[in-house]
C-alpha positions as CSV (number, residue, x, y, z in Angstrom):
1,M,-26.7,-14.9,-15.9
2,V,-28.8,-12.3,-14.1
3,L,-29.2,-14.7,-10.8
4,E,-25.5,-14.8,-11.1
5,F,-25.6,-10.7,-11.4
6,F,-27.5,-9.9,-8.5
7,R,-25.2,-13.1,-6.1
8,A,-22.0,-11.5,-7.3
9,L,-23.6,-7.9,-6.6
10,L,-25.1,-9.2,-3.2
11,L,-21.2,-11.4,-2.3
12,A,-18.8,-9.3,-3.9
13,G,-20.2,-6.3,-5.0
14,L,-22.2,-4.9,-1.9
15,P,-19.1,-5.8,1.1
16,V,-16.5,-4.3,-0.7
17,G,-18.8,-1.1,-1.4
18,L,-19.1,-1.0,2.8
19,A,-15.6,-1.6,3.4
20,S,-14.7,1.0,0.8
21,Y,-17.2,3.6,2.3
22,F,-15.9,2.5,5.4
23,L,-12.3,3.0,4.8
24,F,-12.2,5.7,3.0
25,S,-14.8,7.8,5.7
26,W,-11.8,7.2,7.6
27,A,-9.2,8.1,6.0
28,L,-11.5,11.8,4.6
29,R,-12.4,11.7,9.1
30,R,-8.4,12.1,9.9
31,R,-7.6,14.9,7.9
32,P,-8.4,18.9,6.9
33,P,-11.8,19.4,5.4
34,G,-12.0,20.5,1.9
35,S,-7.8,18.6,1.6
36,V,-9.6,16.2,-0.7
37,T,-12.4,17.3,-3.4
38,S,-12.0,14.7,-6.1
39,L,-11.8,10.9,-6.0
40,K,-8.2,10.6,-7.8
41,A,-6.8,12.9,-5.3
42,L,-8.4,10.6,-2.5
43,Q,-6.0,8.0,-4.0
44,R,-3.0,10.4,-3.6
45,E,-4.2,11.3,0.0
46,I,-4.3,7.3,0.9
47,K,-0.9,6.6,-1.1
48,Q,0.4,9.1,1.2
49,Q,-1.3,7.8,4.4
50,K,0.7,4.2,3.2
51,K,3.7,6.6,3.3
52,E,3.4,8.1,6.6
53,R,2.5,4.6,7.4
54,A,5.5,3.0,6.3
55,K,7.3,5.9,8.4
56,Q,5.8,6.4,11.4
57,K,5.8,2.2,11.8
58,K,10.2,2.5,11.5
59,E,9.2,5.4,14.5
60,N,6.9,3.2,16.6
61,K,9.8,0.2,16.0
62,R,12.2,2.4,17.8
63,D,9.7,3.7,20.7
64,L,8.8,0.0,21.4
65,A,10.1,-0.2,24.8
66,A,8.6,3.4,25.9
67,V,4.9,2.7,25.1
68,L,5.2,-0.8,26.6
69,A,6.9,1.0,30.2
70,E,3.7,3.0,30.2
71,G,1.4,0.6,29.1
72,A,-0.6,0.5,26.1
73,H,-4.3,1.8,26.1
74,F,-7.0,0.6,22.8
75,S,-9.4,3.4,22.5
76,R,-11.9,3.1,19.8
77,D,-9.7,5.4,16.8
78,S,-6.7,3.4,17.7
79,Q,-8.9,-0.1,17.1
80,L,-10.5,1.5,13.7
81,D,-6.5,2.7,13.3
82,L,-5.7,-0.7,13.1
83,I,-8.1,-1.6,10.4
84,H,-7.0,1.3,8.3
85,N,-3.4,0.3,8.9
86,K,-4.6,-2.9,7.9
87,W,-5.9,-2.1,4.7
88,L,-2.9,-0.4,4.0
89,T,-0.7,-3.2,4.3
90,F,-2.5,-4.5,2.5
91,G,-1.7,-1.9,-0.7
92,G,-4.4,0.7,-0.5
93,G,-6.9,1.7,-2.9
94,F,-9.0,-1.4,-4.6
95,Y,-6.4,-4.0,-4.0
96,G,-6.5,-3.6,-0.4
97,V,-10.0,-3.5,0.5
98,V,-10.5,-7.0,-1.1
99,G,-7.4,-7.6,0.6
100,L,-9.2,-6.7,3.8
101,L,-12.0,-8.4,3.5
102,T,-10.9,-12.3,2.0
103,Y,-8.7,-11.8,5.8
104,A,-11.7,-10.9,7.4
105,V,-12.7,-13.9,5.7
106,V,-10.6,-16.3,5.9
107,E,-10.1,-15.5,9.4
108,L,-13.5,-16.3,10.5
109,K,-13.8,-19.5,8.8
110,D,-10.4,-20.4,10.6
111,L,-11.7,-18.8,14.1
112,W,-15.1,-21.1,13.7
113,N,-13.2,-24.0,12.5
114,F,-11.1,-23.7,15.4
115,V,-14.0,-23.2,17.8
116,I,-15.9,-25.9,16.9
117,G,-13.5,-28.3,17.4
118,F,-13.4,-29.1,21.1
119,E,-16.4,-29.8,22.4
120,S,-16.7,-27.9,25.1
121,V,-15.1,-24.2,26.4
122,W,-12.8,-26.0,29.2
123,A,-12.0,-28.8,26.3
124,L,-10.5,-25.1,25.2
125,L,-8.6,-24.1,27.6
126,A,-7.3,-27.6,28.8
127,Q,-5.7,-28.0,25.5
128,F,-4.7,-24.5,25.2
129,G,-0.9,-24.4,25.7
130,F,2.2,-22.9,24.0
131,D,1.9,-25.2,20.7
132,T,-1.7,-24.3,20.2
133,L,-0.3,-20.5,20.1
134,V,1.8,-21.4,17.6
135,G,-0.6,-22.6,15.9
136,L,-3.1,-20.0,15.6
137,L,-0.1,-17.5,14.9
138,V,1.4,-20.1,11.6
139,E,-2.0,-20.0,10.3
140,A,-2.7,-15.8,11.1
141,L,1.1,-15.9,8.8
142,R,-0.9,-17.9,6.6
143,N,-4.4,-16.3,6.4
144,F,-1.9,-13.0,5.4
145,I,-0.4,-14.6,2.5
146,V,-3.8,-15.8,1.1
147,A,-5.4,-12.2,1.6
148,I,-2.4,-10.8,-0.4
149,A,-2.7,-13.1,-3.4
150,W,-6.4,-12.5,-2.7
151,P,-7.4,-12.9,-6.8
152,A,-5.9,-16.5,-6.6
153,Y,-8.4,-17.6,-3.8
154,W,-11.2,-15.8,-4.7
155,M,-11.2,-17.7,-8.6
156,S,-11.1,-21.3,-6.8
157,D,-13.7,-20.3,-4.2
158,I,-15.8,-18.8,-6.3
159,R,-17.8,-21.4,-9.0
160,S,-19.3,-19.1,-12.1
161,D,-18.7,-19.5,-15.8
162,H,-18.8,-15.3,-15.0
163,I,-15.8,-15.0,-12.9
164,W,-15.5,-11.9,-14.8
165,L,-18.6,-10.1,-13.7
166,W,-18.1,-11.0,-9.8
167,F,-14.7,-8.8,-10.8
168,V,-16.3,-6.0,-12.1
169,L,-18.7,-5.5,-9.2
170,A,-16.5,-6.0,-6.8
171,W,-14.8,-2.5,-8.7
172,L,-18.0,-1.2,-8.6
173,G,-18.8,-1.6,-5.3
174,Y,-15.2,-0.3,-4.6
175,W,-15.8,3.3,-7.2
176,A,-19.2,3.3,-5.6
177,G,-18.2,2.9,-1.0
178,A,-15.1,6.1,-2.2
179,K,-17.5,8.1,-4.3
180,L,-20.0,8.6,-1.5
181,A,-17.5,8.7,1.1
182,L,-16.1,11.1,-0.8
183,R,-19.4,13.2,-1.7
184,H,-20.2,12.5,2.4
185,F,-17.5,14.6,3.6
186,H,-17.1,16.9,1.0
187,P,-20.5,17.2,-0.8
188,Q,-21.2,19.2,-3.9
189,P,-22.1,23.0,-4.3
190,A,-25.4,23.0,-5.6
191,D,-25.5,24.0,-9.8
């Protein structure tokens, strides 16, 4: 069980903790200093951001033609917003962090399998057509569904008698990452 603990810590706790730190730091960076001082308030803030994102998404659909006419510009911040928004799409919080990581793992596996399925770059380019594009889009939708149902994916992927340990360490990684981000952006006064 000791080996299983370290394996779960390395493969679940650490990645979830790092992703949590990154995502919560990004959420805190976008808010005025001092507006969030506890983990509970931070989680409420994430729920509020999710509501704001849904409202913004509706407004963006109306303005899509104007954006396309201007030409889209993707700065580093807007790319990070895409990741943050994907996290909120998966529900935010712990479920969203693991959903986002699951999506990344499944997409990267599929991308790797897609690329190594061709003999060369020229073979890839020669066979790339409408059918390939449709196949990639269908696969991306399937991967999104797998990511939403991440508990089933990981329970079938992790071969362990102590699956509960993996989930506990993942949640502790999430909690530690969120607390660390909160402490980084809002240091506690010295007693």
